[in-house]
N, C-alpha and C positions, 0 to 999 in steps of 0.2 A: 718450438718456441714460435710465436707469431710475432712479427713485427720487432724482433730482438728484444722483447720485454715480457711478453705474456706467455706463461707456462700453463698448459693445458692440464686439468686435473681429472676431469670425468665428462662422459657426455650427459647432458641433462635430459635431452629429447629431440624430436623433429617435427617439422609440419610441413605445409604444402611449398613454402618458399625456401627453407633453411633448416639446418641442424644447429643445436645450441649446445655449448660446452661451458663447464665451470672452469675458469682459470684464474691465475693469480697475477696480479702486476707486480712484477719484481723490482720495479722502480719505486713506485708508490707503496707497495707492500699491502695492497688491498686485493679482495676478491672481486672478479668481474664476470659477466657472462659475456660470451663471444658468439655471435650469430653468423654462421658461414653459409653462403648461397649453396644450393645443391648444384652439383657438377654440371648437370645438364642445362640449367638455368643460367649458371655462370658463363657458359660458351655462348650464349645468346648476347650478343653485344649490346643490343637495346635494352634487354632487361638489366644487365649489369650497369650500364651507364645511368639508367634511372633509379636503380638500387642505391648507387653512390651519391647521386644527386639528392635523393630523398633524405638520405642519412645526413648529409650536411645541413640540409633545411631544418630537420627536425632536431638537430644537435643544438640549435639556438634556443630552443624552447626551454625555458627553466621555470619549472612549477613542481610544488611538493608532491602533486599526484600524477606526475607524468616521469616515466623512466628516463633517466638520463642517458645520452649517448656521449660515451668520452672519446671515442676514436674510431677512425676508419683504417683498416689495415688490409694487407694481402697475405694470403697463407703461403707456405712454403711451396704449394702446387700452383700457386697464382691465383687462387680463388679470392674473390671480395668478401670481407667480413666486417662486421660493426661490433665494437667493444663498447658493452654498455653496463649499466648499473645492475649489480646482482640483488634481486629482492628473494631472501630467504623465507619459504613459505609455500604456497600453493596458488593456483588461480581458480577463479570464480566457477569455472566449468566443472571442476573436480569437487567444489563445495556442493554445487547444485546436484551433482551426481549422487552423493550421499545423503543430501538433505534436499530434495527437489522443491520443497514448497516452505517459504519464510513469511513471517508475519510482516506486515507493511512496515512496521516501524524499524524492524532490522533491514528490510530491503532498503528503505530510505537512508540508512546509515551508510549503506556502500553506494547508492546512486549519487547522492549529493556530492561528495568528492569527484566522482567521475563527471557530472555535470559541470562542476567548478573548473576541471582541468580542460574539458572540451570546450567551454565558453571562452576560456582564456586563449586556447589554440585559434579558435575562430576570430578572435580580436586581432590574433597575429596574422591572419590571412592563410592558416592552415586548416585542412579538413582531413580528418582521420581516414575515413571511408572503410574502415573495417572493424567498428566496434561489435565486440561479441564478448560472452564470458571468458573464453579462452585467452583473451588479450586483457583481462582484468587480474592483475597480481596483487594478492593478500599476503602482507608479510606477518611473520611470527612477532614483529615489533610494532603490529598493529597499523602498519600502513596500507594503503590503498593507491595502487599505481596502474596507469594506463599505459599499455606497450604496444609496439607494432605500428607505429603511425605510417600511414601512406604505403606501406609494403604490397599489400594485395593488389591495389591498383596498378601497380607497377608491372605485374605480369598476370592480369585476369585471364588472358587468352591461355597462358600456360597452365594456369590452376584447373582450367576446365577440363583439360586432357589428363590430368592425373587422377586415376581412379581412386575413389574415396577420400581425396584431399579437400574438395570442394564443397561437398555435401553438407557440411556444417555451415558454412557461410551463407548461402542464398536465403536462409531463413531470416537474417538480420539485415537484408539490403532494402533501401526504400523503392517505391514503385518507379520513380524516375530512373533510378540506378539500374532496375531491372529493364527498363526500356532502352538504356544505353543512353538516356539524355544526359546534358549536363548536370552536375550534382553540386551542392553547397552545404553549408551548415546544417540546414534542415534535414539532409540525409542522415548526418550523425545523431540528430535528436530523434528521428525515427527509429533508429538502430538501438538508441538507449531505452526507447520505450518498449521495443521488442524484449529487451534484456529485463527491464522492469517486470513485465507481463510474466515473463518465464520464472522470474524470483518469486513472484507471489502465487503463482498457480502451479507451478511444477511442470509447464508444459510450454512449448513454443506456440506462439499464435498461429503460425503458418507452417505445416507439415504436408508431406505426402510421400509417395513411393519413389519420386524421383525428383531432379532438378526442375524439370518443366512443371511438374505439378505443383511444386512449391511457389515457383514464379507465377503461375497461373493466379493462384490465390492471393498472393501478394497484390498483383495488380488489379484483382477484383475487389480486394479490401475484405476478404471473407476470412473471419476468424471468430472463435467462440467468446461469449460472454464471461470475462474473468470472474465475475460474481457468481456463476453457476459452479466454478471449479474451486472457489475459496470463499468461504462465509464471511471471512475477515474483509474481504474487498469490498468497501461500501460504494454508494452511488458517486461520491466525490471522486474517490480514487479511480473508479471505472471511467469517469468523465476525463480524468487526466490521461489515462492510458489512451482512450480513443482519441483526444486530441493530437498527443504526439504520434499516433498511427494514422492520421488523416491521409487519404489518397493524394489529394493535392497539398503541395508543400506550404502554399499560401495560408492554409487553414491549421497549420500547427502553430505551436506557441512561437512568438515573435523571436526568440532566442531561448538558449538552456537558462539563462538567468530566471526568465518568467516561469519557465518549468519547474525550477527549484522553489520558487516562491509559492507556486501552487501546492507544492509537497510539504510545506512548513509544518503542516498540522500532524503529519506523520513522523516527524523528527523526534527522537528520543532526547529528552532534556538531561544530558549527562555532561560531566566535565571530560577533558581532554584525555585525562588517564583512563577513565571509564570507557570511552569510546575505543581508545587503542586496545584495551583488554578484551572487549567485545570483538574487534576484528581478529584479533590475535586467537581468540577462542574458536572462531570459525575456521582457522586453519587446522587446530589440533582436535577440536572436539565439536563439529558443526551441529551434530543433534542436540549435544547437551546445552550448548550456547542458544540454539534457537528456543529450545524449551525453556531456559531462563528467561530470556526476553519476552517470550510469550507469556509466562507467568507474572513478570513485572507489569507488563502493559494490562493485562487483565485485572490484577489488583487495582490498578490506578482507575480503571473504568468502573469497578464496583464502588470505590470510594465516589466517583462522579454520580454513580446511580442512586447511592444512598442521599447524596446531597438534594439531588433532584426529587427523590421521594419525600423527603422532609419538607419541601417546598409545596408539596402536592402536584408536582409535574410527573405523573405516572408514565406519560408517553415517553419522555425523554429518559426517565428511569429505566424502563423496559428496553429502550433501544440501546443504552449502556451496557446493560446486563447482556443482552443478546450479542453485542461485539465482545464482550468479555468471554462468553460461552464459545465464539467463533475462534477465539485464539487459545482457550483452555477449556474444552469440552467438559473435563472432570472436576472443574472448580466448584466444590461444595458450597462456598459463600454465595456464588451466583445462583445456583438452584434454590438456595433457602430464599435469597432476596426475591427470585422470581416468583416463588410460591405466595410470599407475601403480598406482593403487588397483585397477584390474580384474586386475592380474597375479596369478597363483596364488602362493600361499605355503605354505612348510613350516614347522611349528611343533613343535619336539621338546620335551616337556616334560622338566625336570630330573628327577634321580633322586628317589625320595620319601625322606624324612629317616629315618635308621635302618633302612632295609630293605637288602635283598640283591639285589633285582631293579629293573630299570628299564623303565617303561612309556613306549612311544612313540606319538605321535599325527601322523598324516601326513594333509595336506589337499592333494588334487590336483585343481585345477580345480573344475569344476561337476560335479553328478551323483553317482552312487552307486559308481563303479567303484573310486576309491581306497579307500574303507572296505572293500569287498568283499575286494580284494587283500590288504590289511593283515589281514583276519580270517583269511583262508585261510593266509598266511605264518605268523601267530603259532600256528595250530593246528599246522601242520607242525612249527615249532620245539618246540611241546610234545610231540607224538609221538616226535620225535627224542630228546628228554630222557629220556622214558619207557624207551625202548628201550634207551638205553646204561645206565640204573640198572638194568634187568632182567639186562643182559648181565653187568654187574659183580657182581651179586648170585649169579648162577648159575655164574660163571666168575671166581673172585677172580684179581687180578693174579697173573701168574706161572704161571697154571695152564696145562695143555696148549691149545695153540691160542689163547692169549689173550697178546699181548705184555705185558710188565711196564710198569706205569705208576707214576710216583714218586707222584703225588697228583692228584685231580680238579681241571680247570680252576677257577680263582678265579671268583666271581659275576660280576666286572666283565667278564671276558672273555665269559662266556656272554651278558651283555646285550649286548655289542659285536656278538657273532656274530649275535644276534636282529635288532639294528637293521640289519645288513648284509643279511640275509635279507629283511626287510621292505621296505628301500629297493630292493633288487635285483628283488623280486617286483612291485614298484609301478611299475617302468619300464614304458613302453608297448611 
């Protein structure tokens, strides 16, 4: 028993700082998670003091997307422990391990509540300092929770000495954090940008054979273009990622609220129940859920493409089709629409108002052959007209050698003849 009320049920796991147990609160009759400092860290008085102080600070944070801290207790062996809300499900790190690349819309469904939680904490004067997928909990009830506030900073030096425990953390720290400078809310934004990059590309922006190599890349700002890793990442999303990963904190979004606003276009328009269902789906069937969302978004993009095509906006129609194929490459409706959009078209402009001549425009596939043929045909038509006019002037109707004509053909007939010549000349 911990604190005379918490009954340990099983060990859930362990990290660089602590081991975690599932327990039952015998007083309130609820399931909780208890995080206990590793023995060697608990023996460090400075680490222990900071652990307990941080726990008390973060216990005051009350937000639907932040794990609650209920109590601080001491184990029978005298180790410090935190009693926290238990989230039945998994963490984002495990989800990405089984489905390493998500469509932007599904990534935004997870990023948004995290950004809201961090934005709230920042307004309360609290900086997380260790945002990473392993600290993002996804519940079978559809919840998204941020955990482990402030713990990593409390024993950064100790983590560096624990083989294998710190390797996953440097990839998410901001340049100023890597340099050992003072950090603020912008460091959390940077880390969230790294998480977003990883969610939509399946890779971390900064990687290397060791911690020093990773930190060197972070401080140099060297990372691959996310558009080359996932075709579903468009220019706007790439710009959002680039801004959040700016080397200079002043060049990032002014706060996480602004970053959320920039991501608005990628939010799936679903009700709360549907949103919880999708998050729960990521827990039990990440591949299937990702495939469902990709299909739904692709179908919406095809609808958008058809509307653009009906308005004659082929450029945006193709753009939407390509976006659909980036999310669902085997979508037959997208391939069919793309084939339709690539077919050559003939666009004949209507007669000018109040005029007696008709101008025609012909588009024939790609290249310059069509316009050249049209130009030659129009020139021939003009020469024929000049020749007829000259003949009529020099030899009036009814004169010798020239048959009598009732009157010149009406202008409409001339334009019809011109169109026929143009179309005939344009045939291959």
